C-alpha positions as CSV (number, residue, x, y, z in Angstrom):
1,M,-110.0,49.2,-3.1
2,T,-112.3,47.9,-0.6
3,S,-111.3,50.5,2.3
4,A,-111.9,53.1,0.1
5,I,-115.4,51.6,-1.1
6,A,-116.7,51.1,2.4
7,M,-115.6,55.0,3.2
8,T,-118.0,56.4,1.7
9,R,-120.7,55.1,3.7
10,L,-122.9,54.7,1.1
11,P,-125.4,52.2,0.9
12,E,-124.6,50.5,-2.1
13,A,-121.0,50.8,-1.1
14,F,-122.4,48.4,1.7
15,D,-124.1,46.0,-0.5
16,F,-121.0,45.9,-2.7
17,L,-118.9,44.8,-0.4
18,I,-120.9,42.1,1.7
19,Q,-121.9,40.6,-1.7
20,E,-118.2,39.8,-2.4
21,V,-118.3,38.1,1.0
22,E,-121.3,36.5,0.0
23,R,-119.7,34.9,-3.0
24,E,-116.3,34.7,-1.3
25,S,-114.2,36.1,-4.4
26,R,-110.7,36.9,-3.8
27,Y,-111.2,40.2,-2.0
28,A,-114.0,38.6,0.5
29,V,-111.2,38.9,3.3
30,A,-110.6,42.6,2.3
31,A,-114.6,43.3,2.0
32,V,-114.5,41.9,5.7
33,E,-111.6,43.9,7.2
34,A,-112.7,47.3,5.6
35,L,-116.7,46.4,6.7
36,G,-115.0,46.1,10.2
37,R,-113.3,49.0,10.4
38,I,-116.7,51.2,9.5
39,G,-118.3,50.3,13.0
40,R,-121.4,50.3,12.2
41,V,-124.1,47.9,14.2
42,R,-126.3,47.3,11.4
43,V,-123.1,46.8,8.5
44,R,-121.6,44.7,11.2
45,A,-124.8,42.2,11.9
46,R,-125.4,42.0,7.7
47,I,-121.6,40.9,7.4
48,E,-121.3,39.0,10.3
49,R,-124.6,37.2,8.6
50,A,-122.5,36.6,5.2
51,V,-119.7,35.3,7.0
52,E,-121.3,33.0,8.6
53,A,-123.5,31.6,5.6
54,T,-119.9,31.1,3.4
55,G,-118.8,28.8,6.1
56,S,-115.3,29.7,5.9
57,E,-113.4,29.5,9.2
58,R,-110.1,32.0,7.5
59,L,-113.8,35.0,7.2
60,R,-114.5,34.2,10.4
61,N,-111.9,34.6,11.7
62,V,-111.1,37.9,10.0
63,F,-114.6,39.1,11.2
64,K,-113.8,38.4,14.6
65,H,-110.9,40.5,14.7
66,F,-112.2,43.0,12.9
67,A,-115.5,43.6,13.7
68,F,-115.7,45.3,17.1
69,Q,-112.7,47.6,16.2
70,E,-113.2,51.3,17.1
71,H,-113.5,53.4,13.2
72,S,-111.5,56.5,14.5
73,H,-108.1,54.9,15.6
74,G,-108.0,52.0,14.4
75,R,-107.4,49.9,17.8
76,S,-109.3,47.4,19.6
77,R,-111.5,47.6,22.7
78,N,-108.6,46.3,24.3
79,G,-106.1,49.1,22.6
80,I,-104.0,46.8,20.7
81,R,-103.8,47.7,17.4
82,A,-105.5,45.5,14.7
83,D,-103.2,44.0,12.0
84,F,-104.6,42.0,9.0
85,S,-102.0,39.5,8.8
86,T,-102.8,38.2,12.3
87,A,-106.3,37.9,11.6
88,I,-105.9,35.3,8.5
89,C,-102.7,33.7,10.3
90,T,-105.0,32.9,13.5
């Protein structure tokens, strides 16, 4: 669900997902993942601020894992396929 919302690339979609992070809702991790895959610099800065404001180590780890992905192939800059379970388990 969160990936589909992020893929619309509508400002309202980004606002909604960032609010989910700020509230630390049960969708917060998925929202960070979805927004991280989009690859927009402005969105990245907003999500980083929201994650840091929560103080959640779990969200911080997910953000670090997904924030640098190339949005076209789902791969990080070092070529390793991103994996959601790895992000939340580290």
